[in-house]
C-alpha positions in Angstrom: -78.2 95.8 -5.5 -80.5 93.7 -7.8 -84.2 93.3 -7.3 -85.9 89.8 -7.1 -86.7 89.7 -10.9 -83.1 90.6 -11.8 -81.8 88.1 -9.2 -83.8 85.2 -10.7 -82.7 86.2 -14.3 -79.0 86.2 -13.2 -79.2 82.8 -11.4 -81.5 81.1 -14.0 -78.8 79.9 -16.5 -76.1 78.9 -13.9 -78.7 77.0 -11.9 -80.2 75.1 -14.9 -76.8 74.1 -16.2 -75.4 73.2 -12.8 -78.2 70.7 -12.1 -78.2 69.4 -15.7 -74.5 68.8 -16.0 -74.5 67.3 -12.5 -77.1 64.7 -13.5 -75.6 64.0 -16.9 -72.2 63.4 -15.2 -73.8 60.7 -13.0 -75.3 59.0 -16.1 -72.2 59.3 -18.3 -70.0 57.6 -15.7 -72.6 55.0 -15.0 -72.6 54.2 -18.8 -68.8 54.0 -18.8 -69.0 51.5 -15.9 -71.5 49.2 -17.5 -75.0 50.7 -17.0 -76.7 52.3 -20.1 -80.0 53.1 -18.4 -79.7 56.9 -18.4 -78.7 56.8 -22.1 -81.6 54.4 -23.0 -84.0 56.8 -21.3 -82.7 59.8 -23.1 -81.2 61.5 -20.0 -77.7 61.9 -21.3 -78.5 65.2 -22.7 -77.7 68.8 -21.8 -81.3 69.8 -22.6 -82.5 71.2 -19.1 -86.1 70.3 -19.9 -85.1 66.5 -19.6 -83.9 67.1 -16.0 -86.3 69.6 -14.5 -88.5 68.6 -11.7 -91.5 71.1 -11.7 -91.4 71.4 -7.9 -87.7 70.8 -7.0 -86.2 72.7 -9.8 -88.6 75.6 -10.4 -91.2 76.2 -7.7 -89.2 75.4 -4.5 -85.9 77.3 -5.5 -87.8 80.4 -6.6 -90.1 80.4 -3.5 -87.1 79.9 -1.2 -85.0 82.6 -2.8 -87.8 85.1 -2.6 -88.8 84.2 1.0 -85.5 83.3 2.7 -82.8 84.5 0.2 -81.4 80.9 0.1 -81.9 78.7 -2.9 -82.5 75.0 -2.4 -83.9 72.4 -4.8 -83.2 69.4 -6.9 -83.5 67.9 -10.4 -85.0 64.6 -11.5 -82.3 62.0 -10.6 -80.7 60.2 -13.5 -81.9 56.6 -13.4 -79.1 54.1 -12.5 -79.5 50.4 -12.5 -76.9 49.5 -9.9 -77.0 45.8 -10.8 -75.5 46.5 -14.1 -72.3 48.1 -12.7 -69.3 45.8 -13.1 -68.0 46.4 -9.6 -71.0 47.7 -7.7 -69.4 48.7 -4.4 -66.6 50.7 -6.1 -68.7 52.0 -9.0 -71.5 53.4 -6.9 -68.9 55.8 -5.3 -67.5 56.7 -8.8 -70.9 57.4 -10.1 -71.7 59.5 -7.0 -68.5 61.5 -7.0 -69.1 62.4 -10.8 -71.8 64.9 -9.9 -69.8 67.1 -7.4 -66.8 66.8 -9.8 -68.9 68.3 -12.6 -70.1 71.1 -10.4 -66.3 71.9 -9.6 -65.5 72.0 -13.3 -68.5 74.3 -14.0 -67.5 76.6 -11.2 -64.0 76.9 -12.8 -65.6 77.7 -16.1 -67.8 80.4 -14.5 -64.7 81.8 -12.7 -63.1 82.1 -16.2 -66.2 83.9 -17.4 -66.0 86.4 -14.5 -62.3 86.9 -15.1 -62.9 87.7 -18.7 -65.7 90.1 -17.8 -63.5 92.0 -15.3 -60.8 92.4 -18.0 -63.2 94.1 -20.5 -62.9 97.8 -20.8 -65.4 100.2 -19.2 -66.9 100.9 -22.6 -68.3 97.3 -22.6 -70.1 97.7 -19.3 -73.4 96.6 -20.8 -71.8 93.2 -21.4 -69.2 93.0 -18.6 -71.6 93.8 -15.7 -74.2 91.1 -16.5 -71.4 88.6 -17.2 -69.8 89.4 -13.9 -73.1 88.9 -12.1 -73.7 85.6 -14.0 -70.0 84.5 -13.4 -70.2 84.9 -9.6 -73.7 83.3 -9.5 -72.2 80.3 -11.4 -69.3 80.0 -9.0 -71.6 80.4 -6.0 -74.4 77.9 -7.0 -71.9 75.2 -8.2 -70.0 75.6 -5.0 -73.2 75.2 -3.0 -74.3 72.1 -4.9 -70.9 70.6 -4.7 -70.5 71.0 -1.0 -74.2 70.0 -0.3 -74.0 66.9 -2.3 -70.8 65.7 -0.6 -72.5 65.7 2.8 -72.6 62.0 4.0 -76.4 61.8 4.0 -78.3 59.5 1.7 -79.7 60.1 -1.0 -77.1 62.8 -1.5 -73.9 61.8 -3.4 -71.9 61.9 -0.2 -74.3 59.3 1.3 -73.7 57.1 -1.7 -70.0 57.5 -1.3 -70.1 56.8 2.5 -72.4 53.7 1.9 -69.9 52.3 -0.6 -66.9 52.8 1.8 -68.7 51.2 4.9 -68.5 47.4 5.5 -71.5 45.4 4.2 -73.7 45.4 7.4 -72.9 49.0 8.3 -73.6 50.0 4.6 -77.0 48.4 4.8 -77.9 50.1 8.0 -76.7 53.4 6.8 -78.6 53.1 3.5 -81.9 52.7 5.4 -81.7 56.4 6.2 -82.4 57.3 2.6 -86.3 57.6 2.9 -85.7 60.2 5.7 -82.8 62.0 4.0 -84.8 64.8 2.5 -86.7 65.4 5.8 -83.4 65.5 7.8 -81.9 67.9 5.2 -84.9 70.2 5.6 -84.7 70.2 9.3 -81.0 71.0 9.2 -81.8 73.8 6.8 -84.6 75.5 8.8 -82.7 75.1 12.1 -79.6 76.8 10.6 -77.5 73.8 11.2 -77.0 73.2 7.5 -75.7 76.7 7.0 -73.2 76.4 9.9 -71.9 73.1 8.5 -71.5 74.4 4.9 -70.2 77.9 5.6 -66.5 77.0 6.4 -65.9 74.8 3.3 -67.9 77.4 1.2 -65.7 80.2 2.4 -62.5 78.1 1.8 -63.7 77.3 -1.7 -64.5 80.9 -2.6 -61.1 81.9 -1.2 -59.4 79.3 -3.5 -61.3 80.6 -6.6 -60.3 84.2 -6.0 -56.6 83.1 -5.5 -56.5 80.8 -8.5 -58.0 83.2 -10.9 -56.4 86.4 -9.5 -59.7 88.0 -8.6 -59.5 90.9 -6.1 -61.3 90.0 -2.8 -63.0 93.4 -2.9 -64.6 92.5 -6.3 -65.8 89.2 -5.0 -67.2 90.9 -2.0 -69.0 93.6 -4.0 -70.6 90.9 -6.4 -71.7 88.8 -3.3 -73.3 91.9 -1.7 -75.1 92.8 -5.0 -76.4 89.2 -5.6 -76.7 87.6 -2.1 -77.6 90.9 -0.3 -80.4 91.5 -2.8 -82.6 89.1 -0.9 
């Protein structure tokens, strides 16, 4: 079982790139659909420093990980000028779904890293063990971000998707929840409702990854115990 410092070290790279690629995906799709705002503001970059929010990306996640064992936070949103999109109602959904899709692709990358680490010989334990921890961390954090962002609550990506699917008047009324979205999310988190909502799809997602990459469930459980049980 890892201590707090080791836990933060293992999660640092997967978390930084999970939020960075998520935001870049939004901006890249928006550019393809007619809005160059993110590109013009220098946000289509994989440099994490361009996307870090001091509170949402650094202070809050570390504090929550140490205090509660659950990591929660956010990056600086990539700026999107919705009026520039050629087909706003459709394109808003496409821009929104790009973030969770990026997280799914990154999860598959980290699953490949984990699989490679598990295939290394015992003599390479100094490499394989850290890679195994980081691979599982990448799978887990990208799964959390993907599922969380697909919740139909503005300003999450799922809220944007829902808004684009609703008829005009309903969409307008639904979008008015956005100023209260973070507060609603925090209430759901601290009452345990958010965990109850996310646990079933997260379990299904983790089962899919183990099956797709031929990873023994016992190995997954051992890594989960070492990382998530460290809190």
